[in-house]
N, C-alpha and C positions, 0 to 999 in steps of 0.2 A: 398373761401366764397359764392359767387356770384350763384354758379351751383351748392351746394347742398340748395341755397333755392326756395324749389316750392312746391305750396300746390296744389291750379288750375289754378296758374298764374293768369288771372286775372275773367275766369267767374265761373258758379256753374252749371257742368252739368253732359255727360256721355263719360266719351273715348270712344273706340270702343271695349268694351268688361265691363265695369263700369255700375254697376247699379245706376239708379239713379230716387228718387219720390219725391213726396211733394203735398202740401192740400194748394194749393190757400189758400184759406181760414185763415186755422194755423187753432193753438188749440181749445178747447169749452171753456165753462166757468168751473170753479176754476179746471181746467186741468192744472196741474203742465209740465209747457211747455216745459222744457227742462230738465232734472235732468241733475248735473258731469256727467263726467265720476266715475267706483269705481276707488281705490285708486288704483293705479298702470298702470291703465288701456289708461291713456289717462286726456288730461287740458279741461277746460272749460276758453272762455271768451266773458266778460257779461258786457252788460251797461242796465240801466233803466236812467231816464229821464221824464220831461213833455214838451209838448207843449200845451201852451195858447192857450184860444178857438180863433180863427180866425189869428193864425201865422204861421207861415213856421221856423222850425228851422233844424238847421246843429248842431250836438255837434260830436266833438274829444274828446276820454275821449285815454290815453296814458298812458300803462301799461307795464308790461316786466310778461313773461314768466314762469312759476316757473320751472319747467324743470332742472335738475341740470345737468346733460349730453344732448348728443347730442338725440330728439327725433323724430322716425320712423311713420310717419302724415299714416296711409292706407285706414281714412276711416276718414270722417267730415259729421257730423249733422246741421243746423241752423235752428233755430223758431226765428221768432219775427214778432214784430203789425202786423196787417193788412191792406196793405195802402200803407204800408212805404216804399218813392222813392228810394231809393239806402240805401244799406250798403255793408260797405266792410274794411277791415284791410289790414292793408300797413305797411311796416317796413321800417323804416328811416335808417338803418343800411351801405347804401350806396350815405345817405350826410353826410355831414357836419353840422347837426344842433342838436341839444343837445334841448329838452327837460324833465320837472322834470315831475314824473307821480302823473296827475289830470285830470279835467273838463277842456277841451274846448274851443268859441266860432273859429268852420270851418272858417268861415268868416273873421275872427283876423289873424288865422293861415295861411292859402292862400294867405291870403292880405299881411300879413309881410312876408312869403318866399313861392312866387308865384314860385320858383324850384321845388316845392315840387312833382307840376303836374304830372315831368317826371322823378324826381330823386326818390321820395319814390316808392319804389316796392309792387306793389300788388296781398297779400298772398291766399286771398279768399274777393270775392262779391255776391249779393243775391239780388234778386228781390220777389223773391217769401216768400210769409212767412213759409211753411215749406220746409226742403229740406235737402235731404242726398246724397252724394255720397260714392262710395266705388270704390276703387283702383284697377287694375286688380293683382293680384298676382305676386307682383314682381317689381312691380312700387309706388315706394314710395316718400312722403313730408319728407327732412331730414329739420329738423328746431334744430337751433345749440339753445347751453342754455343761457338763462337770455335776449332770445330775446327782445330787446323792438317795442311794435308797439301799430300804434293807429288806433284805431275803428272808422268810421266814420256811422254816424246816420244819412241821413237826410229825414225828413216828414213832410207834409203840414198836417193842420188842419182846413180846412174848414167847420170844424163845431162849435156853440157858446155852446160849453161846453170843458173844461179843458181834453186833452187828457194823460193820460201812455203811453210812446211808452214804449217799448224794443226789446231786439235785445240782442242772447244768441247762442254762438258756439260753439259746442262740437270736438274736437282732440283726436282722438283713435291710440292710439301705433299698430302696427302690426309689427311681430316675422318673415314672410317672409324676409327670403334679399335681399336688394333691386337687379336688374337687371336692369331697364330702370330708366331715371327719362325724365319729361317734365320738359313744360319750354313755356312762350308765353307772348302776353303783347297788349297793348293798340295802335292801328294809329287814331289818330282821326284831322278831321278840329276845328282849336280853328282860322281859319281868318272864320266865318261863316258871311252869312247876308241875309237872310231870310224877301226879300220886304211883303209887302198886297199882295195878291191873290196868286198864282200856283208858286215855283219856285224849282230851283234843284239844288242841292252841288255836287260832282263827288272829290274822291281824287282817287289816283293813286301811291301802294307803292308797292318796291322790295323786296326781301329778299336782305339776306349780305353776307349767306350763305345757301346750300342747307341743308331744312326742308321737314317731312312730318306731314301736319299738319291735327291731330284728330279731333277736333271739331272748328266753331269757330259762333260767336254768333252778334249780332247789340245795341246799344243804342243811342236813341233822346230823343228828348222829347216830350211835347203833339202835337205841328202842324204839325211833321210829318205823312203822309199818309203811308208809304213806303218806305224801303233800300234794295234795291240790288246790291248783288256780284257779281262780273263776274271775272276769271282768263284773267292776264293780262302779255303775255311773253315781255312787252319791249318795243313793238310797239302798238302791235294788241290785245283789249278785246276778249273774247268768249263768251261763253252761261251765263245763268245768274245760277249761280250754288246755292245763297241764296236767300231764301226773307221775306222780315217780313212787316207784317201789322196790327201789334201789339203795340204802344208803351209802353202801358205800360208791357207786359211781350213777350218781345223778343223771335222772334223761335231762337232753337240752331239746328242747323245743324253738327248733326254727321256724321262722312264718316266712311263706314264699312269695307274698306279699304283704312286707312291712303294716302290724299292728298300727292303727291312728288310735291315738290314746287323749284325748280331748284333756285339756287344763279342767281339775276339779271329778276325772275318774278316773279310775286303776284298779287297783286288786284285792281280792280277798283269796288272801292265801290260809289255809288250815294244816296241822301234822298232826296225825294221828299215831298214836305212841300206846306203847304194851309194855309193859315195866314188870317184868316178875318177878323183883323183890319186895323187901319189907320196908324198903327207904324211899322217901320224898326225893325226884333230882330236879336240880336246875339250874338255870344256863349253864353256862361256862367253856374254857378254853379246851379241860383237859378231857377224855377219848372217853372218861368216865360219864361226865358232865351230858347237858345235852343243846343243842339248838336247832329254833325252826327259823326259815331266812331262805329267803327269794335275793336272784342278784338278776338286774335287766341290764340291757345294750339297746343304745338303742339313736337315735341323728335328731336331733342337730348335735356336736358335739359340745357342749354349752354347758358348764360344773352347776351352774346355777339351776337347771331341771331337776328335778327331782319326786320320786313317791314318797311323799308326807303320812305319816303312820296317824289316824282318824280315829279309831277305835280298835278297841280289842278283843277277847272273848271274855279279858277277866278285867276290864274298864279301866285299865294302868296304862296309861300314853306317854313317849317319852318326851322329856325338856327339849322346849325349841332355842 
């Protein structure tokens, strides 16, 4: 089951030959933001909620995909309100947590079940208002029937007017026989301390098995001035292979030739911060908190292959 579940693992971007397009401004006034796929061609997951003036919302909607049999997905399109901090869809299939279908406050969900941060498998995520991916022929996402998913929508409304916020994701069926699958995951430093002024936090991780990395990206909040990723051979780091300087729209690194990463080697990622306040900021989900993480997508599509943290700048390692 684990091997079969893979959309884009954590990110939305391009594979080696994957087509990716999007409009950061989103649909225009009066446009139908995203009609669902035609009958038999796929399914849509959607959410619409209200963000009262001057508030930050983080809403989780639990639903079940309607497919009666296994669904081979070869294309995904998502449209959401411009300015969404993040949107993602995960499955709770690998957890022992049961939710009834409905809408929840994500703050309450993660407060009650903090293990979801690691145990929930992210199927899709987006920060752009309009985005489309098309997997190469033969590369598919196998979704089992009646998969229960959690759709998250995080939005900060800094205006004096209430705002309607929406997110729609279309998953399109493909009939091309599958010859390859992908997997991936996020590597994050949750023991994060961002003091006033300039600072840097770095983390090193190594793969548990050989993989071929197709692309990677990063995620931080507004205090981050840049993120750099370097290869790590288990002893030393190499030249920078990824840089991002825009926390709102992280750069996407696509490897023309998949980057082979052998077991025991991996990456070092460093996050540079500039905190203009007098308060120390720590890791957290709120927009006022901070994050430092990377996400990788690779082949083969096996969930047992991951990049495990082995060193950090503050010497604190996550439990295993």
